[in-house]
PDB file of the backbone (N, CA, C, O) and the ligand in Angstrom, with CONECT records:
HET     ZN  A 101       1
ATOM      1  N   MET A   1     103.207  86.791 112.755  1.00  0.00           N
ATOM      2  CA  MET A   1     102.552  87.300 111.529  1.00  0.00           C
ATOM      3  C   MET A   1     101.387  88.227 111.897  1.00  0.00           C
ATOM      4  O   MET A   1     100.514  87.867 112.687  1.00  0.00           O
ATOM      5  N   LEU A   2     101.394  89.406 111.317  1.00  0.00           N
ATOM      6  CA  LEU A   2     100.335  90.368 111.592  1.00  0.00           C
ATOM      7  C   LEU A   2      99.083  90.040 110.794  1.00  0.00           C
ATOM      8  O   LEU A   2      99.159  89.452 109.715  1.00  0.00           O
ATOM      9  N   THR A   3      97.940  90.420 111.326  1.00  0.00           N
ATOM     10  CA  THR A   3      96.717  90.328 110.528  1.00  0.00           C
ATOM     11  C   THR A   3      96.602  91.617 109.708  1.00  0.00           C
ATOM     12  O   THR A   3      97.277  92.609 109.983  1.00  0.00           O
ATOM     13  N   CYS A   4      95.732  91.576 108.696  1.00  0.00           N
ATOM     14  CA  CYS A   4      95.542  92.759 107.858  1.00  0.00           C
ATOM     15  C   CYS A   4      95.036  93.935 108.697  1.00  0.00           C
ATOM     16  O   CYS A   4      95.407  95.087 108.471  1.00  0.00           O
ATOM     17  N   LYS A   5      94.187  93.617 109.660  1.00  0.00           N
ATOM     18  CA  LYS A   5      93.630  94.663 110.521  1.00  0.00           C
ATOM     19  C   LYS A   5      94.750  95.345 111.315  1.00  0.00           C
ATOM     20  O   LYS A   5      94.783  96.571 111.419  1.00  0.00           O
ATOM     21  N   GLN A   6      95.650  94.560 111.864  1.00  0.00           N
ATOM     22  CA  GLN A   6      96.776  95.120 112.618  1.00  0.00           C
ATOM     23  C   GLN A   6      97.657  95.955 111.698  1.00  0.00           C
ATOM     24  O   GLN A   6      98.104  97.046 112.052  1.00  0.00           O
ATOM     25  N   PHE A   7      97.891  95.412 110.507  1.00  0.00           N
ATOM     26  CA  PHE A   7      98.719  96.132 109.547  1.00  0.00           C
ATOM     27  C   PHE A   7      98.127  97.504 109.252  1.00  0.00           C
ATOM     28  O   PHE A   7      98.822  98.519 109.295  1.00  0.00           O
ATOM     29  N   LEU A   8      96.827  97.518 108.950  1.00  0.00           N
ATOM     30  CA  LEU A   8      96.178  98.766 108.557  1.00  0.00           C
ATOM     31  C   LEU A   8      96.128  99.766 109.705  1.00  0.00           C
ATOM     32  O   LEU A   8      96.187 100.975 109.479  1.00  0.00           O
ATOM     33  N   SER A   9      96.019  99.270 110.936  1.00  0.00           N
ATOM     34  CA  SER A   9      95.973 100.197 112.066  1.00  0.00           C
ATOM     35  C   SER A   9      97.342 100.827 112.318  1.00  0.00           C
ATOM     36  O   SER A   9      97.430 101.890 112.933  1.00  0.00           O
ATOM     37  N   GLU A  10      98.407 100.183 111.850  1.00  0.00           N
ATOM     38  CA  GLU A  10      99.762 100.732 112.028  1.00  0.00           C
ATOM     39  C   GLU A  10     100.264 101.464 110.780  1.00  0.00           C
ATOM     40  O   GLU A  10     101.335 102.071 110.781  1.00  0.00           O
ATOM     41  N   LEU A  11      99.459 101.388 109.716  1.00  0.00           N
ATOM     42  CA  LEU A  11      99.942 101.889 108.422  1.00  0.00           C
ATOM     43  C   LEU A  11     100.382 103.356 108.431  1.00  0.00           C
ATOM     44  O   LEU A  11     101.440 103.690 107.898  1.00  0.00           O
ATOM     45  N   THR A  12      99.577 104.225 109.032  1.00  0.00           N
ATOM     46  CA  THR A  12      99.942 105.640 108.982  1.00  0.00           C
ATOM     47  C   THR A  12     101.217 105.919 109.780  1.00  0.00           C
ATOM     48  O   THR A  12     102.043 106.737 109.376  1.00  0.00           O
ATOM     49  N   ASP A  13     101.372 105.222 110.932  1.00  0.00           N
ATOM     50  CA  ASP A  13     102.605 105.374 111.709  1.00  0.00           C
ATOM     51  C   ASP A  13     103.801 104.846 110.921  1.00  0.00           C
ATOM     52  O   ASP A  13     104.889 105.422 110.939  1.00  0.00           O
ATOM     53  N   TYR A  14     103.567 103.741 110.233  1.00  0.00           N
ATOM     54  CA  TYR A  14     104.625 103.148 109.420  1.00  0.00           C
ATOM     55  C   TYR A  14     105.083 104.129 108.341  1.00  0.00           C
ATOM     56  O   TYR A  14     106.280 104.313 108.122  1.00  0.00           O
ATOM     57  N   LEU A  15     104.115 104.754 107.671  1.00  0.00           N
ATOM     58  CA  LEU A  15     104.452 105.692 106.606  1.00  0.00           C
ATOM     59  C   LEU A  15     105.074 106.981 107.159  1.00  0.00           C
ATOM     60  O   LEU A  15     105.851 107.650 106.477  1.00  0.00           O
ATOM     61  N   ASP A  16     104.728 107.309 108.379  1.00  0.00           N
ATOM     62  CA  ASP A  16     105.338 108.474 109.037  1.00  0.00           C
ATOM     63  C   ASP A  16     106.662 108.117 109.700  1.00  0.00           C
ATOM     64  O   ASP A  16     107.335 108.970 110.279  1.00  0.00           O
ATOM     65  N   GLU A  17     107.019 106.851 109.603  1.00  0.00           N
ATOM     66  CA  GLU A  17     108.247 106.327 110.217  1.00  0.00           C
ATOM     67  C   GLU A  17     108.259 106.524 111.734  1.00  0.00           C
ATOM     68  O   GLU A  17     109.285 106.871 112.320  1.00  0.00           O
ATOM     69  N   LYS A  18     107.112 106.297 112.349  1.00  0.00           N
ATOM     70  CA  LYS A  18     106.988 106.452 113.801  1.00  0.00           C
ATOM     71  C   LYS A  18     107.044 105.099 114.508  1.00  0.00           C
ATOM     72  O   LYS A  18     107.097 105.048 115.737  1.00  0.00           O
ATOM     73  N   THR A  19     107.032 104.016 113.755  1.00  0.00           N
ATOM     74  CA  THR A  19     107.013 102.691 114.377  1.00  0.00           C
ATOM     75  C   THR A  19     108.423 102.280 114.826  1.00  0.00           C
ATOM     76  O   THR A  19     109.422 102.796 114.325  1.00  0.00           O
ATOM     77  N   SER A  20     108.482 101.361 115.760  1.00  0.00           N
ATOM     78  CA  SER A  20     109.768 100.822 116.196  1.00  0.00           C
ATOM     79  C   SER A  20     110.343  99.955 115.069  1.00  0.00           C
ATOM     80  O   SER A  20     109.620  99.526 114.170  1.00  0.00           O
ATOM     81  N   THR A  21     111.641  99.709 115.133  1.00  0.00           N
ATOM     82  CA  THR A  21     112.289  98.890 114.099  1.00  0.00           C
ATOM     83  C   THR A  21     111.648  97.510 114.018  1.00  0.00           C
ATOM     84  O   THR A  21     111.435  96.968 112.934  1.00  0.00           O
ATOM     85  N   GLU A  22     111.346  96.956 115.186  1.00  0.00           N
ATOM     86  CA  GLU A  22     110.748  95.622 115.231  1.00  0.00           C
ATOM     87  C   GLU A  22     109.395  95.583 114.518  1.00  0.00           C
ATOM     88  O   GLU A  22     109.122  94.694 113.711  1.00  0.00           O
ATOM     89  N   LEU A  23     108.564  96.565 114.836  1.00  0.00           N
ATOM     90  CA  LEU A  23     107.239  96.620 114.225  1.00  0.00           C
ATOM     91  C   LEU A  23     107.359  96.897 112.729  1.00  0.00           C
ATOM     92  O   LEU A  23     106.632  96.326 111.916  1.00  0.00           O
ATOM     93  N   ARG A  24     108.277  97.771 112.388  1.00  0.00           N
ATOM     94  CA  ARG A  24     108.510  98.119 111.000  1.00  0.00           C
ATOM     95  C   ARG A  24     108.844  96.872 110.167  1.00  0.00           C
ATOM     96  O   ARG A  24     108.352  96.695 109.053  1.00  0.00           O
ATOM     97  N   GLU A  25     109.682  96.030 110.736  1.00  0.00           N
ATOM     98  CA  GLU A  25     110.054  94.785 110.047  1.00  0.00           C
ATOM     99  C   GLU A  25     108.854  93.874 109.864  1.00  0.00           C
ATOM    100  O   GLU A  25     108.687  93.250 108.816  1.00  0.00           O
ATOM    101  N   LYS A  26     108.021  93.804 110.891  1.00  0.00           N
ATOM    102  CA  LYS A  26     106.805  92.981 110.811  1.00  0.00           C
ATOM    103  C   LYS A  26     105.877  93.502 109.722  1.00  0.00           C
ATOM    104  O   LYS A  26     105.298  92.733 108.955  1.00  0.00           O
ATOM    105  N   LEU A  27     105.747  94.828 109.673  1.00  0.00           N
ATOM    106  CA  LEU A  27     104.869  95.440 108.675  1.00  0.00           C
ATOM    107  C   LEU A  27     105.410  95.207 107.271  1.00  0.00           C
ATOM    108  O   LEU A  27     104.657  94.914 106.342  1.00  0.00           O
ATOM    109  N   GLN A  28     106.720  95.341 107.129  1.00  0.00           N
ATOM    110  CA  GLN A  28     107.335  95.130 105.813  1.00  0.00           C
ATOM    111  C   GLN A  28     107.147  93.685 105.356  1.00  0.00           C
ATOM    112  O   GLN A  28     106.902  93.413 104.181  1.00  0.00           O
ATOM    113  N   ARG A  29     107.268  92.761 106.325  1.00  0.00           N
ATOM    114  CA  ARG A  29     107.066  91.355 105.994  1.00  0.00           C
ATOM    115  C   ARG A  29     105.623  91.117 105.556  1.00  0.00           C
ATOM    116  O   ARG A  29     105.358  90.361 104.622  1.00  0.00           O
ATOM    117  N   HIS A  30     104.699  91.777 106.249  1.00  0.00           N
ATOM    118  CA  HIS A  30     103.290  91.610 105.891  1.00  0.00           C
ATOM    119  C   HIS A  30     103.033  92.034 104.450  1.00  0.00           C
ATOM    120  O   HIS A  30     102.341  91.325 103.719  1.00  0.00           O
ATOM    121  N   ILE A  31     103.575  93.172 104.026  1.00  0.00           N
ATOM    122  CA  ILE A  31     103.301  93.607 102.637  1.00  0.00           C
ATOM    123  C   ILE A  31     103.957  92.704 101.596  1.00  0.00           C
ATOM    124  O   ILE A  31     103.463  92.598 100.473  1.00  0.00           O
ATOM    125  N   THR A  32     105.046  92.060 101.949  1.00  0.00           N
ATOM    126  CA  THR A  32     105.639  91.159 100.955  1.00  0.00           C
ATOM    127  C   THR A  32     104.775  89.904 100.787  1.00  0.00           C
ATOM    128  O   THR A  32     104.832  89.229  99.759  1.00  0.00           O
ATOM    129  N   GLU A  33     103.967  89.604 101.826  1.00  0.00           N
ATOM    130  CA  GLU A  33     103.156  88.384 101.772  1.00  0.00           C
ATOM    131  C   GLU A  33     101.689  88.640 101.465  1.00  0.00           C
ATOM    132  O   GLU A  33     100.947  87.707 101.158  1.00  0.00           O
ATOM    133  N   CYS A  34     101.266  89.886 101.544  1.00  0.00           N
ATOM    134  CA  CYS A  34      99.847  90.207 101.371  1.00  0.00           C
ATOM    135  C   CYS A  34      99.681  91.290 100.294  1.00  0.00           C
ATOM    136  O   CYS A  34      99.851  92.476 100.574  1.00  0.00           O
ATOM    137  N   PRO A  35      99.350  90.877  99.065  1.00  0.00           N
ATOM    138  CA  PRO A  35      99.231  91.842  97.958  1.00  0.00           C
ATOM    139  C   PRO A  35      98.174  92.905  98.221  1.00  0.00           C
ATOM    140  O   PRO A  35      98.311  94.052  97.796  1.00  0.00           O
ATOM    141  N   ASN A  36      97.118  92.513  98.927  1.00  0.00           N
ATOM    142  CA  ASN A  36      96.042  93.449  99.230  1.00  0.00           C
ATOM    143  C   ASN A  36      96.551  94.634 100.050  1.00  0.00           C
ATOM    144  O   ASN A  36      96.280  95.788  99.719  1.00  0.00           O
ATOM    145  N   CYS A  37      97.284  94.343 101.114  1.00  0.00           N
ATOM    146  CA  CYS A  37      97.820  95.411 101.964  1.00  0.00           C
ATOM    147  C   CYS A  37      98.932  96.173 101.251  1.00  0.00           C
ATOM    148  O   CYS A  37      99.142  97.360 101.502  1.00  0.00           O
ATOM    149  N   TRP A  38      99.640  95.481 100.361  1.00  0.00           N
ATOM    150  CA  TRP A  38     100.681  96.165  99.596  1.00  0.00           C
ATOM    151  C   TRP A  38     100.059  97.277  98.768  1.00  0.00           C
ATOM    152  O   TRP A  38     100.584  98.389  98.709  1.00  0.00           O
ATOM    153  N   VAL A  39      98.931  96.969  98.125  1.00  0.00           N
ATOM    154  CA  VAL A  39      98.245  97.961  97.289  1.00  0.00           C
ATOM    155  C   VAL A  39      97.772  99.136  98.142  1.00  0.00           C
ATOM    156  O   VAL A  39      97.935 100.295  97.761  1.00  0.00           O
ATOM    157  N   VAL A  40      97.181  98.826  99.305  1.00  0.00           N
ATOM    158  CA  VAL A  40      96.699  99.898 100.188  1.00  0.00           C
ATOM    159  C   VAL A  40      97.869 100.757 100.652  1.00  0.00           C
ATOM    160  O   VAL A  40      97.782 101.985 100.672  1.00  0.00           O
ATOM    161  N   CYS A  41      98.966 100.096 101.024  1.00  0.00           N
ATOM    162  CA  CYS A  41     100.154 100.802 101.491  1.00  0.00           C
ATOM    163  C   CYS A  41     100.712 101.705 100.393  1.00  0.00           C
ATOM    164  O   CYS A  41     101.039 102.869 100.628  1.00  0.00           O
ATOM    165  N   ASP A  42     100.814 101.139  99.180  1.00  0.00           N
ATOM    166  CA  ASP A  42     101.361 101.880  98.045  1.00  0.00           C
ATOM    167  C   ASP A  42     100.491 103.093  97.709  1.00  0.00           C
ATOM    168  O   ASP A  42     101.001 104.190  97.479  1.00  0.00           O
ATOM    169  N   THR A  43      99.176 102.883  97.684  1.00  0.00           N
ATOM    170  CA  THR A  43      98.251 103.970  97.359  1.00  0.00           C
ATOM    171  C   THR A  43      98.315 105.074  98.413  1.00  0.00           C
ATOM    172  O   THR A  43      98.353 106.261  98.088  1.00  0.00           O
ATOM    173  N   THR A  44      98.327 104.664  99.673  1.00  0.00           N
ATOM    174  CA  THR A  44      98.374 105.637 100.762  1.00  0.00           C
ATOM    175  C   THR A  44      99.676 106.424 100.732  1.00  0.00           C
ATOM    176  O   THR A  44      99.690 107.636 100.946  1.00  0.00           O
ATOM    177  N   LYS A  45     100.772 105.714 100.464  1.00  0.00           N
ATOM    178  CA  LYS A  45     102.090 106.359 100.398  1.00  0.00           C
ATOM    179  C   LYS A  45     102.110 107.416  99.303  1.00  0.00           C
ATOM    180  O   LYS A  45     102.602 108.527  99.504  1.00  0.00           O
ATOM    181  N   LYS A  46     101.566 107.054  98.135  1.00  0.00           N
ATOM    182  CA  LYS A  46     101.529 107.999  97.005  1.00  0.00           C
ATOM    183  C   LYS A  46     100.651 109.194  97.324  1.00  0.00           C
ATOM    184  O   LYS A  46     100.985 110.332  96.996  1.00  0.00           O
ATOM    185  N   THR A  47      99.511 108.919  97.976  1.00  0.00           N
ATOM    186  CA  THR A  47      98.601 110.000  98.346  1.00  0.00           C
ATOM    187  C   THR A  47      99.294 110.975  99.298  1.00  0.00           C
ATOM    188  O   THR A  47      99.176 112.192  99.153  1.00  0.00           O
ATOM    189  N   ILE A  48     100.018 110.422 100.273  1.00  0.00           N
ATOM    190  CA  ILE A  48     100.742 111.266 101.235  1.00  0.00           C
ATOM    191  C   ILE A  48     101.829 112.074 100.521  1.00  0.00           C
ATOM    192  O   ILE A  48     102.041 113.247 100.826  1.00  0.00           O
ATOM    193  N   GLN A  49     102.513 111.438  99.572  1.00  0.00           N
ATOM    194  CA  GLN A  49     103.571 112.147  98.830  1.00  0.00           C
ATOM    195  C   GLN A  49     102.988 113.313  98.036  1.00  0.00           C
ATOM    196  O   GLN A  49     103.549 114.408  98.010  1.00  0.00           O
ATOM    197  N   VAL A  50     101.849 113.055  97.389  1.00  0.00           N
ATOM    198  CA  VAL A  50     101.193 114.114  96.613  1.00  0.00           C
ATOM    199  C   VAL A  50     100.791 115.241  97.548  1.00  0.00           C
ATOM    200  O   VAL A  50     100.979 116.421  97.252  1.00  0.00           O
ATOM    201  N   TYR A  51     100.229 114.844  98.691  1.00  0.00           N
ATOM    202  CA  TYR A  51      99.774 115.816  99.668  1.00  0.00           C
ATOM    203  C   TYR A  51     100.938 116.668 100.192  1.00  0.00           C
ATOM    204  O   TYR A  51     100.836 117.891 100.293  1.00  0.00           O
ATOM    205  N   LYS A  52     102.040 115.996 100.521  1.00  0.00           N
ATOM    206  CA  LYS A  52     103.208 116.725 101.026  1.00  0.00           C
ATOM    207  C   LYS A  52     103.784 117.646  99.963  1.00  0.00           C
ATOM    208  O   LYS A  52     104.258 118.742 100.261  1.00  0.00           O
ATOM    209  N   GLY A  53     103.736 117.186  98.719  1.00  0.00           N
ATOM    210  CA  GLY A  53     104.239 117.983  97.605  1.00  0.00           C
ATOM    211  C   GLY A  53     103.404 119.233  97.391  1.00  0.00           C
ATOM    212  O   GLY A  53     103.894 120.248  96.895  1.00  0.00           O
ATOM    213  N   MET A  54     102.131 119.145  97.774  1.00  0.00           N
ATOM    214  CA  MET A  54     101.225 120.267  97.550  1.00  0.00           C
ATOM    215  C   MET A  54     101.217 121.250  98.705  1.00  0.00           C
ATOM    216  O   MET A  54     100.687 122.356  98.590  1.00  0.00           O
ATOM    217  N   GLN A  55     101.811 120.838  99.822  1.00  0.00           N
ATOM    218  CA  GLN A  55     101.737 121.669 101.022  1.00  0.00           C
ATOM    219  C   GLN A  55     102.333 123.059 100.830  1.00  0.00           C
ATOM    220  O   GLN A  55     101.886 124.021 101.454  1.00  0.00           O
ATOM    221  N   SER A  56     103.340 123.164  99.968  1.00  0.00           N
ATOM    222  CA  SER A  56     103.987 124.452  99.740  1.00  0.00           C
ATOM    223  C   SER A  56     103.008 125.493  99.199  1.00  0.00           C
ATOM    224  O   SER A  56     103.146 126.689  99.455  1.00  0.00           O
ATOM    225  N   CYS A  57     102.007 125.009  98.439  1.00  0.00           N
ATOM    226  CA  CYS A  57     101.013 125.975  97.961  1.00  0.00           C
ATOM    227  C   CYS A  57      99.718 125.844  98.761  1.00  0.00           C
ATOM    228  O   CYS A  57      98.626 126.085  98.245  1.00  0.00           O
ATOM    229  N   SER A  58      99.859 125.457 100.025  1.00  0.00           N
ATOM    230  CA  SER A  58      98.780 125.329 101.012  1.00  0.00           C
ATOM    231  C   SER A  58      97.428 124.868 100.472  1.00  0.00           C
ATOM    232  O   SER A  58      96.678 125.651  99.889  1.00  0.00           O
ATOM    233  N   ILE A  59      97.131 123.585 100.677  1.00  0.00           N
ATOM    234  CA  ILE A  59      95.851 123.078 100.182  1.00  0.00           C
ATOM    235  C   ILE A  59      94.731 123.419 101.161  1.00  0.00           C
ATOM    236  O   ILE A  59      94.922 123.410 102.377  1.00  0.00           O
ATOM    237  N   PRO A  60      93.557 123.721 100.602  1.00  0.00           N
ATOM    238  CA  PRO A  60      92.421 124.103 101.451  1.00  0.00           C
ATOM    239  C   PRO A  60      91.984 122.966 102.377  1.00  0.00           C
ATOM    240  O   PRO A  60      92.155 121.791 102.055  1.00  0.00           O
ATOM    241  N   GLU A  61      91.423 123.328 103.520  1.00  0.00           N
ATOM    242  CA  GLU A  61      90.930 122.377 104.519  1.00  0.00           C
ATOM    243  C   GLU A  61      90.042 121.301 103.904  1.00  0.00           C
ATOM    244  O   GLU A  61      90.227 120.115 104.178  1.00  0.00           O
ATOM    245  N   ASP A  62      89.091 121.698 103.084  1.00  0.00           N
ATOM    246  CA  ASP A  62      88.118 120.729 102.571  1.00  0.00           C
ATOM    247  C   ASP A  62      88.775 119.697 101.654  1.00  0.00           C
ATOM    248  O   ASP A  62      88.366 118.537 101.617  1.00  0.00           O
ATOM    249  N   VAL A  63      89.788 120.130 100.923  1.00  0.00           N
ATOM    250  CA  VAL A  63      90.518 119.197 100.057  1.00  0.00           C
ATOM    251  C   VAL A  63      91.256 118.176 100.913  1.00  0.00           C
ATOM    252  O   VAL A  63      91.251 116.982 100.617  1.00  0.00           O
ATOM    253  N   HIS A  64      91.879 118.653 101.959  1.00  0.00           N
ATOM    254  CA  HIS A  64      92.584 117.785 102.900  1.00  0.00           C
ATOM    255  C   HIS A  64      91.627 116.766 103.507  1.00  0.00           C
ATOM    256  O   HIS A  64      91.932 115.576 103.571  1.00  0.00           O
ATOM    257  N   ALA A  65      90.471 117.242 103.951  1.00  0.00           N
ATOM    258  CA  ALA A  65      89.467 116.365 104.566  1.00  0.00           C
ATOM    259  C   ALA A  65      89.002 115.301 103.572  1.00  0.00           C
ATOM    260  O   ALA A  65      88.841 114.135 103.932  1.00  0.00           O
ATOM    261  N   ARG A  66      88.788 115.709 102.320  1.00  0.00           N
ATOM    262  CA  ARG A  66      88.346 114.755 101.288  1.00  0.00           C
ATOM    263  C   ARG A  66      89.405 113.701 101.026  1.00  0.00           C
ATOM    264  O   ARG A  66      89.101 112.520 100.857  1.00  0.00           O
ATOM    265  N   LEU A  67      90.644 114.143 100.995  1.00  0.00           N
ATOM    266  CA  LEU A  67      91.780 113.255 100.766  1.00  0.00           C
ATOM    267  C   LEU A  67      91.860 112.193 101.864  1.00  0.00           C
ATOM    268  O   LEU A  67      92.010 111.001 101.593  1.00  0.00           O
ATOM    269  N   MET A  68      91.755 112.657 103.099  1.00  0.00           N
ATOM    270  CA  MET A  68      91.832 111.744 104.238  1.00  0.00           C
ATOM    271  C   MET A  68      90.641 110.791 104.253  1.00  0.00           C
ATOM    272  O   MET A  68      90.789 109.615 104.586  1.00  0.00           O
ATOM    273  N   ALA A  69      89.464 111.294 103.895  1.00  0.00           N
ATOM    274  CA  ALA A  69      88.262 110.459 103.845  1.00  0.00           C
ATOM    275  C   ALA A  69      88.437 109.364 102.804  1.00  0.00           C
ATOM    276  O   ALA A  69      88.020 108.226 103.018  1.00  0.00           O
ATOM    277  N   ALA A  70      89.055 109.707 101.671  1.00  0.00           N
ATOM    278  CA  ALA A  70      89.284 108.729 100.601  1.00  0.00           C
ATOM    279  C   ALA A  70      90.221 107.626 101.074  1.00  0.00           C
ATOM    280  O   ALA A  70      90.003 106.451 100.782  1.00  0.00           O
ATOM    281  N   VAL A  71      91.248 108.002 101.794  1.00  0.00           N
ATOM    282  CA  VAL A  71      92.205 107.021 102.315  1.00  0.00           C
ATOM    283  C   VAL A  71      91.519 106.118 103.335  1.00  0.00           C
ATOM    284  O   VAL A  71      91.686 104.899 103.313  1.00  0.00           O
ATOM    285  N   GLU A  72      90.747 106.728 104.226  1.00  0.00           N
ATOM    286  CA  GLU A  72      90.059 105.947 105.255  1.00  0.00           C
ATOM    287  C   GLU A  72      89.051 104.983 104.644  1.00  0.00           C
ATOM    288  O   GLU A  72      88.888 103.864 105.128  1.00  0.00           O
ATOM    289  N   ARG A  73      88.371 105.416 103.577  1.00  0.00           N
ATOM    290  CA  ARG A  73      87.410 104.567 102.885  1.00  0.00           C
ATOM    291  C   ARG A  73      88.127 103.352 102.298  1.00  0.00           C
ATOM    292  O   ARG A  73      87.647 102.222 102.381  1.00  0.00           O
ATOM    293  N   LYS A  74      89.266 103.615 101.716  1.00  0.00           N
ATOM    294  CA  LYS A  74      90.060 102.564 101.105  1.00  0.00           C
ATOM    295  C   LYS A  74      90.460 101.533 102.163  1.00  0.00           C
ATOM    296  O   LYS A  74      90.369 100.328 101.929  1.00  0.00           O
ATOM    297  N   ILE A  75      90.895 102.008 103.309  1.00  0.00           N
ATOM    298  CA  ILE A  75      91.287 101.126 104.397  1.00  0.00           C
ATOM    299  C   ILE A  75      90.096 100.326 104.916  1.00  0.00           C
ATOM    300  O   ILE A  75      90.213  99.132 105.192  1.00  0.00           O
ATOM    301  N   ALA A  76      88.947 100.995 105.048  1.00  0.00           N
ATOM    302  CA  ALA A  76      87.740 100.319 105.537  1.00  0.00           C
ATOM    303  C   ALA A  76      87.321  99.220 104.566  1.00  0.00           C
ATOM    304  O   ALA A  76      86.925  98.135 104.992  1.00  0.00           O
ATOM    305  N   ASP A  77      87.406  99.491 103.269  1.00  0.00           N
ATOM    306  CA  ASP A  77      87.063  98.492 102.239  1.00  0.00           C
ATOM    307  C   ASP A  77      87.915  97.262 102.382  1.00  0.00           C
ATOM    308  O   ASP A  77      87.431  96.138 102.255  1.00  0.00           O
ATOM    309  N   CYS A  78      89.182  97.476 102.644  1.00  0.00           N
ATOM    310  CA  CYS A  78      90.136  96.387 102.747  1.00  0.00           C
ATOM    311  C   CYS A  78      89.833  95.525 103.964  1.00  0.00           C
ATOM    312  O   CYS A  78      90.058  94.315 103.941  1.00  0.00           O
ATOM    313  N   GLY A  79      89.322  96.143 105.028  1.00  0.00           N
ATOM    314  CA  GLY A  79      89.056  95.429 106.261  1.00  0.00           C
ATOM    315  C   GLY A  79      87.772  94.617 106.254  1.00  0.00           C
ATOM    316  O   GLY A  79      87.511  93.850 107.180  1.00  0.00           O
ATOM    317  N   LYS A  80      86.971  94.786 105.210  1.00  0.00           N
ATOM    318  CA  LYS A  80      85.704  94.053 105.138  1.00  0.00           C
ATOM    319  C   LYS A  80      85.923  92.558 105.005  1.00  0.00           C
ATOM    320  O   LYS A  80      86.858  92.116 104.337  1.00  0.00           O
ATOM    321  N   PRO A  81      85.053  91.776 105.646  1.00  0.00           N
ATOM    322  CA  PRO A  81      85.210  90.316 105.493  1.00  0.00           C
ATOM    323  C   PRO A  81      84.944  89.887 104.062  1.00  0.00           C
ATOM    324  O   PRO A  81      84.106  90.465 103.370  1.00  0.00           O
ATOM    325  N   LYS A  82      85.665  88.870 103.630  1.00  0.00           N
ATOM    326  CA  LYS A  82      85.550  88.445 102.234  1.00  0.00           C
ATOM    327  C   LYS A  82      84.370  87.477 102.028  1.00  0.00           C
ATOM    328  O   LYS A  82      84.133  87.024 100.908  1.00  0.00           O
TER     329      LYS A  82
HETATM  330 ZN    ZN A 101      97.195  92.119 104.688  1.00  0.00          ZN2+
END
């Protein structure tokens, strides 16, 4: 069983489909058991989809940086001790 911290550190690779099948299965199992990480995963996935959808009309550097900062903030919030 992965910890939330491990899950979040693999999240971007998971969404980019860069993880091994074994790790991917572990990550998928984690989200079915951890609603908190499911929300982070879902939000990040949607953000990436929006971002990819916008790439055709080339988004400015600063918008990209803000987007990534927002995602990182979200992940950091999740990692805080309860
Ligand atoms: Zn979790």
